[in-house]
BARO-867937 format. One record per atom (N, C-alpha, C): x, y, z. Coordinates in nm, 2 decimals, decimal comma. Layout:
<fidrens>
<fidren c1="X" c2="Y" c3="Z"/>
...
</fidrens>
This chain:
<fidrens>
<fidren c1="-3,78" c2="5,05" c3="-3,53"/>
<fidren c1="-3,77" c2="4,95" c3="-3,45"/>
<fidren c1="-3,63" c2="4,91" c3="-3,40"/>
<fidren c1="-3,64" c2="4,88" c3="-3,28"/>
<fidren c1="-3,51" c2="4,86" c3="-3,21"/>
<fidren c1="-3,48" c2="4,71" c3="-3,21"/>
<fidren c1="-3,36" c2="4,66" c3="-3,24"/>
<fidren c1="-3,32" c2="4,53" c3="-3,23"/>
<fidren c1="-3,25" c2="4,52" c3="-3,09"/>
<fidren c1="-3,32" c2="4,46" c3="-2,99"/>
<fidren c1="-3,25" c2="4,44" c3="-2,86"/>
<fidren c1="-3,22" c2="4,30" c3="-2,84"/>
<fidren c1="-3,17" c2="4,27" c3="-2,72"/>
<fidren c1="-3,13" c2="4,14" c3="-2,69"/>
<fidren c1="-3,24" c2="4,04" c3="-2,67"/>
<fidren c1="-3,36" c2="4,08" c3="-2,65"/>
<fidren c1="-3,48" c2="3,99" c3="-2,64"/>
<fidren c1="-3,50" c2="3,93" c3="-2,78"/>
<fidren c1="-3,50" c2="4,03" c3="-2,88"/>
<fidren c1="-3,53" c2="3,98" c3="-3,02"/>
<fidren c1="-3,42" c2="3,89" c3="-3,07"/>
<fidren c1="-3,30" c2="3,92" c3="-3,03"/>
<fidren c1="-3,18" c2="3,82" c3="-3,07"/>
<fidren c1="-3,20" c2="3,70" c3="-3,00"/>
<fidren c1="-3,24" c2="3,69" c3="-2,88"/>
<fidren c1="-3,26" c2="3,57" c3="-2,80"/>
<fidren c1="-3,37" c2="3,50" c3="-2,85"/>
<fidren c1="-3,48" c2="3,56" c3="-2,89"/>
<fidren c1="-3,59" c2="3,50" c3="-2,95"/>
<fidren c1="-3,55" c2="3,43" c3="-3,08"/>
<fidren c1="-3,47" c2="3,50" c3="-3,17"/>
<fidren c1="-3,44" c2="3,45" c3="-3,30"/>
<fidren c1="-3,34" c2="3,33" c3="-3,28"/>
<fidren c1="-3,25" c2="3,33" c3="-3,17"/>
<fidren c1="-3,16" c2="3,21" c3="-3,16"/>
<fidren c1="-3,24" c2="3,09" c3="-3,11"/>
<fidren c1="-3,34" c2="3,12" c3="-3,01"/>
<fidren c1="-3,42" c2="3,01" c3="-2,96"/>
<fidren c1="-3,51" c2="2,95" c3="-3,08"/>
<fidren c1="-3,56" c2="3,05" c3="-3,16"/>
<fidren c1="-3,64" c2="3,01" c3="-3,28"/>
<fidren c1="-3,55" c2="2,92" c3="-3,37"/>
<fidren c1="-3,42" c2="2,95" c3="-3,40"/>
<fidren c1="-3,33" c2="2,88" c3="-3,48"/>
<fidren c1="-3,31" c2="2,74" c3="-3,42"/>
<fidren c1="-3,28" c2="2,74" c3="-3,29"/>
<fidren c1="-3,25" c2="2,61" c3="-3,22"/>
<fidren c1="-3,38" c2="2,52" c3="-3,22"/>
<fidren c1="-3,50" c2="2,59" c3="-3,21"/>
<fidren c1="-3,62" c2="2,51" c3="-3,21"/>
<fidren c1="-3,64" c2="2,45" c3="-3,35"/>
<fidren c1="-3,61" c2="2,52" c3="-3,46"/>
<fidren c1="-3,63" c2="2,47" c3="-3,59"/>
<fidren c1="-3,53" c2="2,37" c3="-3,62"/>
<fidren c1="-3,41" c2="2,39" c3="-3,57"/>
<fidren c1="-3,30" c2="2,28" c3="-3,59"/>
<fidren c1="-3,35" c2="2,15" c3="-3,51"/>
<fidren c1="-3,40" c2="2,15" c3="-3,39"/>
<fidren c1="-3,43" c2="2,03" c3="-3,32"/>
<fidren c1="-3,55" c2="1,98" c3="-3,38"/>
<fidren c1="-3,66" c2="2,06" c3="-3,43"/>
<fidren c1="-3,77" c2="2,01" c3="-3,50"/>
<fidren c1="-3,72" c2="1,93" c3="-3,63"/>
<fidren c1="-3,63" c2="2,00" c3="-3,71"/>
<fidren c1="-3,58" c2="1,94" c3="-3,83"/>
<fidren c1="-3,50" c2="1,81" c3="-3,80"/>
<fidren c1="-3,44" c2="1,81" c3="-3,69"/>
<fidren c1="-3,35" c2="1,69" c3="-3,67"/>
<fidren c1="-3,43" c2="1,58" c3="-3,59"/>
<fidren c1="-3,52" c2="1,60" c3="-3,50"/>
<fidren c1="-3,57" c2="1,50" c3="-3,43"/>
<fidren c1="-3,72" c2="1,48" c3="-3,46"/>
<fidren c1="-3,80" c2="1,58" c3="-3,49"/>
<fidren c1="-3,95" c2="1,56" c3="-3,50"/>
<fidren c1="-3,98" c2="1,54" c3="-3,65"/>
<fidren c1="-3,92" c2="1,62" c3="-3,73"/>
<fidren c1="-3,98" c2="1,62" c3="-3,88"/>
<fidren c1="-3,94" c2="1,48" c3="-3,94"/>
<fidren c1="-3,84" c2="1,41" c3="-3,93"/>
<fidren c1="-3,80" c2="1,28" c3="-4,00"/>
<fidren c1="-3,91" c2="1,18" c3="-3,95"/>
<fidren c1="-3,95" c2="1,16" c3="-3,82"/>
<fidren c1="-4,06" c2="1,05" c3="-3,79"/>
<fidren c1="-4,20" c2="1,09" c3="-3,86"/>
<fidren c1="-4,22" c2="1,23" c3="-3,86"/>
<fidren c1="-4,35" c2="1,27" c3="-3,92"/>
<fidren c1="-4,35" c2="1,23" c3="-4,07"/>
<fidren c1="-4,23" c2="1,26" c3="-4,14"/>
<fidren c1="-4,22" c2="1,23" c3="-4,28"/>
<fidren c1="-4,24" c2="1,08" c3="-4,30"/>
<fidren c1="-4,16" c2="1,01" c3="-4,21"/>
<fidren c1="-4,18" c2="0,86" c3="-4,22"/>
<fidren c1="-4,31" c2="0,81" c3="-4,21"/>
<fidren c1="-4,39" c2="0,85" c3="-4,12"/>
<fidren c1="-4,53" c2="0,82" c3="-4,08"/>
<fidren c1="-4,62" c2="0,86" c3="-4,20"/>
<fidren c1="-4,59" c2="0,98" c3="-4,26"/>
<fidren c1="-4,68" c2="1,01" c3="-4,38"/>
<fidren c1="-4,65" c2="0,93" c3="-4,50"/>
<fidren c1="-4,51" c2="0,89" c3="-4,52"/>
<fidren c1="-4,47" c2="0,80" c3="-4,63"/>
<fidren c1="-4,54" c2="0,67" c3="-4,60"/>
<fidren c1="-4,53" c2="0,61" c3="-4,48"/>
<fidren c1="-4,59" c2="0,48" c3="-4,45"/>
<fidren c1="-4,74" c2="0,48" c3="-4,48"/>
<fidren c1="-4,80" c2="0,60" c3="-4,43"/>
<fidren c1="-4,95" c2="0,60" c3="-4,46"/>
<fidren c1="-4,98" c2="0,61" c3="-4,60"/>
<fidren c1="-4,90" c2="0,68" c3="-4,69"/>
<fidren c1="-4,93" c2="0,69" c3="-4,83"/>
<fidren c1="-4,91" c2="0,55" c3="-4,89"/>
<fidren c1="-4,80" c2="0,48" c3="-4,84"/>
<fidren c1="-4,78" c2="0,34" c3="-4,90"/>
<fidren c1="-4,90" c2="0,26" c3="-4,86"/>
<fidren c1="-4,93" c2="0,26" c3="-4,74"/>
<fidren c1="-5,04" c2="0,17" c3="-4,69"/>
<fidren c1="-5,17" c2="0,20" c3="-4,78"/>
<fidren c1="-5,20" c2="0,32" c3="-4,80"/>
<fidren c1="-5,32" c2="0,36" c3="-4,89"/>
<fidren c1="-5,30" c2="0,32" c3="-5,02"/>
<fidren c1="-5,18" c2="0,34" c3="-5,08"/>
<fidren c1="-5,16" c2="0,29" c3="-5,21"/>
<fidren c1="-5,17" c2="0,13" c3="-5,22"/>
<fidren c1="-5,11" c2="0,07" c3="-5,13"/>
<fidren c1="-5,12" c2="-0,08" c3="-5,12"/>
<fidren c1="-5,27" c2="-0,12" c3="-5,11"/>
<fidren c1="-5,34" c2="-0,06" c3="-5,02"/>
<fidren c1="-5,49" c2="-0,09" c3="-5,01"/>
<fidren c1="-5,57" c2="-0,07" c3="-5,14"/>
<fidren c1="-5,54" c2="0,04" c3="-5,21"/>
<fidren c1="-5,61" c2="0,06" c3="-5,34"/>
<fidren c1="-5,57" c2="-0,04" c3="-5,44"/>
<fidren c1="-5,43" c2="-0,07" c3="-5,44"/>
<fidren c1="-5,39" c2="-0,18" c3="-5,54"/>
<fidren c1="-5,45" c2="-0,33" c3="-5,50"/>
<fidren c1="-5,46" c2="-0,34" c3="-5,37"/>
<fidren c1="-5,52" c2="-0,48" c3="-5,33"/>
<fidren c1="-5,67" c2="-0,48" c3="-5,37"/>
<fidren c1="-5,73" c2="-0,35" c3="-5,35"/>
<fidren c1="-5,87" c2="-0,35" c3="-5,40"/>
<fidren c1="-5,89" c2="-0,37" c3="-5,56"/>
<fidren c1="-5,81" c2="-0,32" c3="-5,63"/>
<fidren c1="-5,81" c2="-0,34" c3="-5,77"/>
<fidren c1="-5,78" c2="-0,49" c3="-5,80"/>
<fidren c1="-5,68" c2="-0,54" c3="-5,74"/>
<fidren c1="-5,64" c2="-0,69" c3="-5,76"/>
<fidren c1="-5,77" c2="-0,79" c3="-5,72"/>
<fidren c1="-5,83" c2="-0,75" c3="-5,61"/>
<fidren c1="-5,94" c2="-0,81" c3="-5,57"/>
<fidren c1="-6,06" c2="-0,81" c3="-5,67"/>
<fidren c1="-6,07" c2="-0,69" c3="-5,72"/>
<fidren c1="-6,18" c2="-0,68" c3="-5,82"/>
<fidren c1="-6,15" c2="-0,76" c3="-5,95"/>
<fidren c1="-6,03" c2="-0,75" c3="-6,00"/>
<fidren c1="-5,99" c2="-0,83" c3="-6,11"/>
<fidren c1="-6,01" c2="-0,98" c3="-6,08"/>
<fidren c1="-5,96" c2="-1,03" c3="-5,96"/>
<fidren c1="-5,96" c2="-1,16" c3="-5,92"/>
<fidren c1="-6,11" c2="-1,21" c3="-5,91"/>
<fidren c1="-6,19" c2="-1,12" c3="-5,87"/>
<fidren c1="-6,34" c2="-1,15" c3="-5,85"/>
<fidren c1="-6,40" c2="-1,17" c3="-6,00"/>
<fidren c1="-6,36" c2="-1,08" c3="-6,08"/>
<fidren c1="-6,41" c2="-1,10" c3="-6,22"/>
<fidren c1="-6,37" c2="-1,23" c3="-6,28"/>
<fidren c1="-6,23" c2="-1,26" c3="-6,26"/>
<fidren c1="-6,17" c2="-1,38" c3="-6,31"/>
<fidren c1="-6,25" c2="-1,50" c3="-6,25"/>
<fidren c1="-6,27" c2="-1,49" c3="-6,12"/>
<fidren c1="-6,34" c2="-1,60" c3="-6,04"/>
<fidren c1="-6,48" c2="-1,62" c3="-6,10"/>
<fidren c1="-6,55" c2="-1,51" c3="-6,13"/>
<fidren c1="-6,68" c2="-1,52" c3="-6,20"/>
<fidren c1="-6,67" c2="-1,59" c3="-6,33"/>
<fidren c1="-6,57" c2="-1,56" c3="-6,42"/>
<fidren c1="-6,55" c2="-1,62" c3="-6,54"/>
<fidren c1="-6,53" c2="-1,77" c3="-6,53"/>
<fidren c1="-6,43" c2="-1,80" c3="-6,43"/>
<fidren c1="-6,40" c2="-1,94" c3="-6,41"/>
<fidren c1="-6,52" c2="-2,02" c3="-6,36"/>
<fidren c1="-6,60" c2="-1,96" c3="-6,27"/>
<fidren c1="-6,72" c2="-2,03" c3="-6,22"/>
<fidren c1="-6,81" c2="-2,05" c3="-6,34"/>
<fidren c1="-6,83" c2="-1,95" c3="-6,43"/>
<fidren c1="-6,93" c2="-1,97" c3="-6,53"/>
<fidren c1="-6,88" c2="-2,08" c3="-6,63"/>
<fidren c1="-6,74" c2="-2,08" c3="-6,65"/>
<fidren c1="-6,69" c2="-2,19" c3="-6,74"/>
<fidren c1="-6,71" c2="-2,32" c3="-6,67"/>
<fidren c1="-6,68" c2="-2,33" c3="-6,55"/>
<fidren c1="-6,69" c2="-2,46" c3="-6,48"/>
<fidren c1="-6,84" c2="-2,50" c3="-6,49"/>
<fidren c1="-6,93" c2="-2,42" c3="-6,47"/>
<fidren c1="-7,07" c2="-2,44" c3="-6,48"/>
<fidren c1="-7,11" c2="-2,50" c3="-6,62"/>
<fidren c1="-7,06" c2="-2,42" c3="-6,72"/>
<fidren c1="-7,09" c2="-2,46" c3="-6,86"/>
<fidren c1="-7,03" c2="-2,60" c3="-6,89"/>
<fidren c1="-6,90" c2="-2,63" c3="-6,83"/>
<fidren c1="-6,85" c2="-2,77" c3="-6,85"/>
<fidren c1="-6,93" c2="-2,87" c3="-6,78"/>
<fidren c1="-6,97" c2="-2,84" c3="-6,66"/>
<fidren c1="-7,06" c2="-2,93" c3="-6,58"/>
<fidren c1="-7,19" c2="-2,96" c3="-6,65"/>
<fidren c1="-7,25" c2="-2,86" c3="-6,71"/>
<fidren c1="-7,37" c2="-2,88" c3="-6,79"/>
<fidren c1="-7,34" c2="-2,97" c3="-6,92"/>
<fidren c1="-7,23" c2="-2,95" c3="-6,97"/>
<fidren c1="-7,20" c2="-3,03" c3="-7,10"/>
<fidren c1="-7,17" c2="-3,18" c3="-7,06"/>
<fidren c1="-7,11" c2="-3,19" c3="-6,94"/>
<fidren c1="-7,07" c2="-3,32" c3="-6,89"/>
<fidren c1="-7,20" c2="-3,39" c3="-6,85"/>
<fidren c1="-7,29" c2="-3,32" c3="-6,79"/>
<fidren c1="-7,41" c2="-3,38" c3="-6,75"/>
<fidren c1="-7,50" c2="-3,42" c3="-6,87"/>
<fidren c1="-7,50" c2="-3,34" c3="-6,98"/>
<fidren c1="-7,57" c2="-3,37" c3="-7,10"/>
<fidren c1="-7,51" c2="-3,50" c3="-7,15"/>
<fidren c1="-7,38" c2="-3,51" c3="-7,16"/>
<fidren c1="-7,31" c2="-3,63" c3="-7,21"/>
<fidren c1="-7,35" c2="-3,75" c3="-7,14"/>
<fidren c1="-7,35" c2="-3,74" c3="-7,00"/>
<fidren c1="-7,39" c2="-3,85" c3="-6,91"/>
<fidren c1="-7,54" c2="-3,89" c3="-6,94"/>
<fidren c1="-7,63" c2="-3,79" c3="-6,95"/>
<fidren c1="-7,78" c2="-3,82" c3="-6,98"/>
<fidren c1="-7,78" c2="-3,89" c3="-7,11"/>
<fidren c1="-7,71" c2="-3,84" c3="-7,21"/>
<fidren c1="-7,71" c2="-3,90" c3="-7,35"/>
<fidren c1="-7,66" c2="-4,05" c3="-7,34"/>
<fidren c1="-7,56" c2="-4,07" c3="-7,27"/>
<fidren c1="-7,50" c2="-4,20" c3="-7,25"/>
<fidren c1="-7,60" c2="-4,29" c3="-7,19"/>
<fidren c1="-7,66" c2="-4,24" c3="-7,08"/>
<fidren c1="-7,76" c2="-4,32" c3="-7,00"/>
<fidren c1="-7,87" c2="-4,36" c3="-7,10"/>
<fidren c1="-7,93" c2="-4,26" c3="-7,17"/>
<fidren c1="-8,03" c2="-4,28" c3="-7,27"/>
<fidren c1="-7,99" c2="-4,39" c3="-7,37"/>
<fidren c1="-7,88" c2="-4,38" c3="-7,42"/>
<fidren c1="-7,83" c2="-4,49" c3="-7,52"/>
<fidren c1="-7,82" c2="-4,63" c3="-7,45"/>
<fidren c1="-7,77" c2="-4,63" c3="-7,33"/>
<fidren c1="-7,76" c2="-4,76" c3="-7,26"/>
<fidren c1="-7,90" c2="-4,80" c3="-7,23"/>
<fidren c1="-7,98" c2="-4,71" c3="-7,19"/>
<fidren c1="-8,12" c2="-4,76" c3="-7,16"/>
<fidren c1="-8,19" c2="-4,83" c3="-7,29"/>
<fidren c1="-8,15" c2="-4,76" c3="-7,40"/>
<fidren c1="-8,21" c2="-4,81" c3="-7,52"/>
<fidren c1="-8,14" c2="-4,95" c3="-7,56"/>
<fidren c1="-8,02" c2="-4,96" c3="-7,53"/>
<fidren c1="-7,96" c2="-5,09" c3="-7,56"/>
<fidren c1="-8,01" c2="-5,20" c3="-7,46"/>
<fidren c1="-8,04" c2="-5,16" c3="-7,34"/>
<fidren c1="-8,09" c2="-5,25" c3="-7,24"/>
<fidren c1="-8,23" c2="-5,30" c3="-7,29"/>
<fidren c1="-8,31" c2="-5,20" c3="-7,34"/>
<fidren c1="-8,44" c2="-5,24" c3="-7,38"/>
<fidren c1="-8,43" c2="-5,33" c3="-7,50"/>
<fidren c1="-8,35" c2="-5,30" c3="-7,60"/>
<fidren c1="-8,33" c2="-5,38" c3="-7,71"/>
<fidren c1="-8,28" c2="-5,53" c3="-7,67"/>
<fidren c1="-8,19" c2="-5,53" c3="-7,58"/>
<fidren c1="-8,14" c2="-5,66" c3="-7,53"/>
<fidren c1="-8,25" c2="-5,74" c3="-7,47"/>
<fidren c1="-8,33" c2="-5,67" c3="-7,38"/>
<fidren c1="-8,44" c2="-5,73" c3="-7,32"/>
<fidren c1="-8,55" c2="-5,79" c3="-7,42"/>
<fidren c1="-8,57" c2="-5,71" c3="-7,52"/>
<fidren c1="-8,67" c2="-5,75" c3="-7,63"/>
<fidren c1="-8,61" c2="-5,87" c3="-7,70"/>
<fidren c1="-8,48" c2="-5,87" c3="-7,73"/>
<fidren c1="-8,42" c2="-5,99" c3="-7,80"/>
<fidren c1="-8,42" c2="-6,11" c3="-7,71"/>
<fidren c1="-8,39" c2="-6,09" c3="-7,58"/>
<fidren c1="-8,40" c2="-6,21" c3="-7,49"/>
<fidren c1="-8,54" c2="-6,26" c3="-7,47"/>
<fidren c1="-8,64" c2="-6,16" c3="-7,47"/>
<fidren c1="-8,77" c2="-6,21" c3="-7,46"/>
<fidren c1="-8,82" c2="-6,28" c3="-7,58"/>
<fidren c1="-8,78" c2="-6,24" c3="-7,71"/>
<fidren c1="-8,81" c2="-6,30" c3="-7,83"/>
<fidren c1="-8,75" c2="-6,44" c3="-7,83"/>
<fidren c1="-8,62" c2="-6,46" c3="-7,79"/>
<fidren c1="-8,56" c2="-6,59" c3="-7,78"/>
<fidren c1="-8,63" c2="-6,68" c3="-7,69"/>
<fidren c1="-8,67" c2="-6,63" c3="-7,57"/>
<fidren c1="-8,74" c2="-6,71" c3="-7,47"/>
<fidren c1="-8,88" c2="-6,75" c3="-7,52"/>
<fidren c1="-8,94" c2="-6,65" c3="-7,60"/>
<fidren c1="-9,07" c2="-6,69" c3="-7,66"/>
<fidren c1="-9,05" c2="-6,79" c3="-7,76"/>
<fidren c1="-8,95" c2="-6,79" c3="-7,84"/>
<fidren c1="-8,93" c2="-6,89" c3="-7,94"/>
<fidren c1="-8,91" c2="-7,02" c3="-7,88"/>
<fidren c1="-8,84" c2="-7,03" c3="-7,77"/>
<fidren c1="-8,81" c2="-7,15" c3="-7,69"/>
<fidren c1="-8,94" c2="-7,21" c3="-7,65"/>
<fidren c1="-9,02" c2="-7,12" c3="-7,58"/>
<fidren c1="-9,16" c2="-7,17" c3="-7,53"/>
<fidren c1="-9,24" c2="-7,22" c3="-7,65"/>
<fidren c1="-9,24" c2="-7,15" c3="-7,76"/>
<fidren c1="-9,32" c2="-7,19" c3="-7,88"/>
<fidren c1="-9,28" c2="-7,32" c3="-7,93"/>
<fidren c1="-9,14" c2="-7,34" c3="-7,94"/>
<fidren c1="-9,08" c2="-7,46" c3="-7,99"/>
<fidren c1="-9,12" c2="-7,58" c3="-7,89"/>
<fidren c1="-9,10" c2="-7,55" c3="-7,75"/>
<fidren c1="-9,14" c2="-7,66" c3="-7,67"/>
<fidren c1="-9,29" c2="-7,69" c3="-7,67"/>
<fidren c1="-9,37" c2="-7,59" c3="-7,70"/>
<fidren c1="-9,52" c2="-7,61" c3="-7,71"/>
<fidren c1="-9,53" c2="-7,69" c3="-7,84"/>
<fidren c1="-9,47" c2="-7,67" c3="-7,95"/>
<fidren c1="-9,49" c2="-7,73" c3="-8,08"/>
<fidren c1="-9,45" c2="-7,88" c3="-8,05"/>
<fidren c1="-9,33" c2="-7,90" c3="-7,99"/>
<fidren c1="-9,29" c2="-8,04" c3="-7,96"/>
<fidren c1="-9,39" c2="-8,11" c3="-7,87"/>
<fidren c1="-9,45" c2="-8,05" c3="-7,77"/>
<fidren c1="-9,55" c2="-8,11" c3="-7,68"/>
<fidren c1="-9,67" c2="-8,15" c3="-7,76"/>
<fidren c1="-9,71" c2="-8,05" c3="-7,86"/>
<fidren c1="-9,83" c2="-8,08" c3="-7,93"/>
<fidren c1="-9,81" c2="-8,20" c3="-8,03"/>
<fidren c1="-9,68" c2="-8,21" c3="-8,09"/>
<fidren c1="-9,65" c2="-8,31" c3="-8,18"/>
<fidren c1="-9,65" c2="-8,45" c3="-8,10"/>
<fidren c1="-9,61" c2="-8,45" c3="-7,97"/>
<fidren c1="-9,61" c2="-8,57" c3="-7,89"/>
<fidren c1="-9,76" c2="-8,61" c3="-7,86"/>
<fidren c1="-9,84" c2="-8,51" c3="-7,83"/>
<fidren c1="-9,98" c2="-8,54" c3="-7,80"/>
<fidren c1="-10,05" c2="-8,58" c3="-7,93"/>
<fidren c1="-10,02" c2="-8,54" c3="-8,05"/>
<fidren c1="-10,07" c2="-8,57" c3="-8,17"/>
<fidren c1="-10,03" c2="-8,72" c3="-8,19"/>
<fidren c1="-9,90" c2="-8,76" c3="-8,16"/>
<fidren c1="-9,86" c2="-8,89" c3="-8,19"/>
<fidren c1="-9,92" c2="-8,98" c3="-8,09"/>
<fidren c1="-9,94" c2="-8,94" c3="-7,97"/>
<fidren c1="-10,01" c2="-9,03" c3="-7,87"/>
<fidren c1="-10,16" c2="-9,05" c3="-7,92"/>
<fidren c1="-10,22" c2="-8,94" c3="-7,96"/>
<fidren c1="-10,36" c2="-8,95" c3="-8,01"/>
<fidren c1="-10,36" c2="-9,05" c3="-8,12"/>
<fidren c1="-10,27" c2="-9,03" c3="-8,22"/>
<fidren c1="-10,28" c2="-9,13" c3="-8,34"/>
<fidren c1="-10,26" c2="-9,27" c3="-8,29"/>
<fidren c1="-10,16" c2="-9,29" c3="-8,20"/>
<fidren c1="-10,14" c2="-9,43" c3="-8,15"/>
<fidren c1="-10,27" c2="-9,48" c3="-8,08"/>
<fidren c1="-10,33" c2="-9,39" c3="-8,00"/>
<fidren c1="-10,45" c2="-9,44" c3="-7,93"/>
<fidren c1="-10,56" c2="-9,46" c3="-8,03"/>
<fidren c1="-10,57" c2="-9,38" c3="-8,13"/>
<fidren c1="-10,66" c2="-9,39" c3="-8,24"/>
<fidren c1="-10,64" c2="-9,52" c3="-8,32"/>
<fidren c1="-10,52" c2="-9,55" c3="-8,35"/>
<fidren c1="-10,48" c2="-9,68" c3="-8,43"/>
<fidren c1="-10,53" c2="-9,80" c3="-8,34"/>
<fidren c1="-10,50" c2="-9,79" c3="-8,21"/>
<fidren c1="-10,54" c2="-9,90" c3="-8,13"/>
<fidren c1="-10,69" c2="-9,92" c3="-8,12"/>
<fidren c1="-10,76" c2="-9,81" c3="-8,11"/>
<fidren c1="-10,91" c2="-9,81" c3="-8,10"/>
<fidren c1="-10,95" c2="-9,86" c3="-8,24"/>
<fidren c1="-10,90" c2="-9,82" c3="-8,35"/>
<fidren c1="-10,96" c2="-9,86" c3="-8,48"/>
<fidren c1="-10,92" c2="-10,01" c3="-8,49"/>
<fidren c1="-10,81" c2="-10,05" c3="-8,44"/>
<fidren c1="-10,78" c2="-10,19" c3="-8,46"/>
<fidren c1="-10,87" c2="-10,27" c3="-8,38"/>
<fidren c1="-10,91" c2="-10,23" c3="-8,25"/>
<fidren c1="-11,01" c2="-10,30" c3="-8,17"/>
<fidren c1="-11,14" c2="-10,30" c3="-8,24"/>
<fidren c1="-11,18" c2="-10,19" c3="-8,30"/>
<fidren c1="-11,30" c2="-10,18" c3="-8,37"/>
<fidren c1="-11,30" c2="-10,28" c3="-8,49"/>
<fidren c1="-11,19" c2="-10,28" c3="-8,56"/>
<fidren c1="-11,18" c2="-10,36" c3="-8,69"/>
<fidren c1="-11,20" c2="-10,51" c3="-8,64"/>
<fidren c1="-11,13" c2="-10,55" c3="-8,53"/>
<fidren c1="-11,14" c2="-10,68" c3="-8,48"/>
<fidren c1="-11,28" c2="-10,72" c3="-8,44"/>
<fidren c1="-11,34" c2="-10,62" c3="-8,37"/>
<fidren c1="-11,48" c2="-10,64" c3="-8,32"/>
<fidren c1="-11,58" c2="-10,65" c3="-8,44"/>
<fidren c1="-11,55" c2="-10,57" c3="-8,54"/>
<fidren c1="-11,64" c2="-10,58" c3="-8,66"/>
<fidren c1="-11,61" c2="-10,71" c3="-8,74"/>
<fidren c1="-11,48" c2="-10,75" c3="-8,75"/>
<fidren c1="-11,45" c2="-10,88" c3="-8,81"/>
<fidren c1="-11,52" c2="-11,00" c3="-8,74"/>
<fidren c1="-11,52" c2="-10,99" c3="-8,61"/>
<fidren c1="-11,59" c2="-11,10" c3="-8,52"/>
<fidren c1="-11,73" c2="-11,11" c3="-8,56"/>
<fidren c1="-11,80" c2="-10,99" c3="-8,57"/>
<fidren c1="-11,94" c2="-11,00" c3="-8,59"/>
<fidren c1="-11,96" c2="-11,04" c3="-8,73"/>
<fidren c1="-11,87" c2="-11,00" c3="-8,82"/>
<fidren c1="-11,89" c2="-11,05" c3="-8,96"/>
<fidren c1="-11,87" c2="-11,20" c3="-8,97"/>
<fidren c1="-11,77" c2="-11,25" c3="-8,90"/>
<fidren c1="-11,74" c2="-11,39" c3="-8,92"/>
<fidren c1="-11,82" c2="-11,47" c3="-8,82"/>
<fidren c1="-11,89" c2="-11,41" c3="-8,72"/>
<fidren c1="-11,96" c2="-11,46" c3="-8,62"/>
<fidren c1="-11,88" c2="-11,57" c3="-8,52"/>
<fidren c1="-11,76" c2="-11,54" c3="-8,52"/>
<fidren c1="-11,67" c2="-11,62" c3="-8,44"/>
<fidren c1="-11,56" c2="-11,52" c3="-8,39"/>
<fidren c1="-11,50" c2="-11,58" c3="-8,29"/>
<fidren c1="-11,39" c2="-11,49" c3="-8,22"/>
<fidren c1="-11,27" c2="-11,50" c3="-8,29"/>
<fidren c1="-11,21" c2="-11,39" c3="-8,31"/>
<fidren c1="-11,07" c2="-11,38" c3="-8,37"/>
<fidren c1="-10,98" c2="-11,38" c3="-8,26"/>
<fidren c1="-10,86" c2="-11,46" c3="-8,27"/>
<fidren c1="-10,76" c2="-11,46" c3="-8,17"/>
<fidren c1="-10,66" c2="-11,35" c3="-8,20"/>
<fidren c1="-10,65" c2="-11,25" c3="-8,12"/>
<fidren c1="-10,57" c2="-11,14" c3="-8,14"/>
<fidren c1="-10,42" c2="-11,18" c3="-8,13"/>
<fidren c1="-10,39" c2="-11,27" c3="-8,06"/>
<fidren c1="-10,25" c2="-11,32" c3="-8,05"/>
<fidren c1="-10,20" c2="-11,38" c3="-8,18"/>
<fidren c1="-10,28" c2="-11,46" c3="-8,23"/>
<fidren c1="-10,26" c2="-11,53" c3="-8,35"/>
<fidren c1="-10,24" c2="-11,43" c3="-8,46"/>
<fidren c1="-10,32" c2="-11,33" c3="-8,47"/>
<fidren c1="-10,32" c2="-11,24" c3="-8,59"/>
<fidren c1="-10,25" c2="-11,11" c3="-8,55"/>
<fidren c1="-10,15" c2="-11,11" c3="-8,46"/>
<fidren c1="-10,08" c2="-10,99" c3="-8,42"/>
<fidren c1="-10,01" c2="-10,93" c3="-8,53"/>
<fidren c1="-9,95" c2="-11,01" c3="-8,62"/>
<fidren c1="-9,88" c2="-10,95" c3="-8,74"/>
<fidren c1="-9,98" c2="-10,88" c3="-8,83"/>
<fidren c1="-10,08" c2="-10,93" c3="-8,85"/>
<fidren c1="-10,19" c2="-10,88" c3="-8,94"/>
<fidren c1="-10,24" c2="-10,74" c3="-8,87"/>
<fidren c1="-10,26" c2="-10,74" c3="-8,74"/>
<fidren c1="-10,31" c2="-10,62" c3="-8,67"/>
<fidren c1="-10,20" c2="-10,51" c3="-8,68"/>
<fidren c1="-10,07" c2="-10,55" c3="-8,67"/>
<fidren c1="-9,96" c2="-10,46" c3="-8,67"/>
<fidren c1="-9,96" c2="-10,39" c3="-8,81"/>
<fidren c1="-9,97" c2="-10,48" c3="-8,91"/>
<fidren c1="-9,97" c2="-10,42" c3="-9,04"/>
<fidren c1="-10,09" c2="-10,33" c3="-9,07"/>
<fidren c1="-10,21" c2="-10,35" c3="-9,01"/>
<fidren c1="-10,33" c2="-10,27" c3="-9,02"/>
<fidren c1="-10,31" c2="-10,13" c3="-8,95"/>
<fidren c1="-10,24" c2="-10,14" c3="-8,83"/>
<fidren c1="-10,21" c2="-10,02" c3="-8,75"/>
<fidren c1="-10,12" c2="-9,93" c3="-8,84"/>
<fidren c1="-10,02" c2="-9,99" c3="-8,91"/>
<fidren c1="-9,92" c2="-9,90" c3="-8,98"/>
<fidren c1="-10,00" c2="-9,84" c3="-9,11"/>
<fidren c1="-10,09" c2="-9,91" c3="-9,17"/>
<fidren c1="-10,17" c2="-9,85" c3="-9,27"/>
<fidren c1="-10,25" c2="-9,74" c3="-9,23"/>
<fidren c1="-10,30" c2="-9,75" c3="-9,11"/>
<fidren c1="-10,39" c2="-9,64" c3="-9,05"/>
<fidren c1="-10,30" c2="-9,53" c3="-9,02"/>
</fidrens>
């Protein structure tokens, strides 16, 4: 094989081409590949972070739900207790009101009994006077014998 000027020219041009490629083309390609690798690595890391954050968010949501259920149970229990207290207070108030009504009714009955006794005394006194008139066959003056009639009323 003969080495001639064409082969030497091609070797020189190939060397210049490699030098230009290494100087101007290869660094941007390496930078683009490094950026792409970094972007892919960042994306994978973000995906992992997102996955762990999703799991944590699920746990926090479950915890918040559990706390809300506990708080709701406490509120319901408190409402039940308050309802029971209100019922007991209402029963007590109703009993007090019923006692007042019974006491008022008893007082009214006592007044009616006293009125009936007074009316009965008056009627008995009238009957006694009428009976005494018939027995004596003469009229008895009620004004003159008022003290005697008052004493008779008291005895009855």
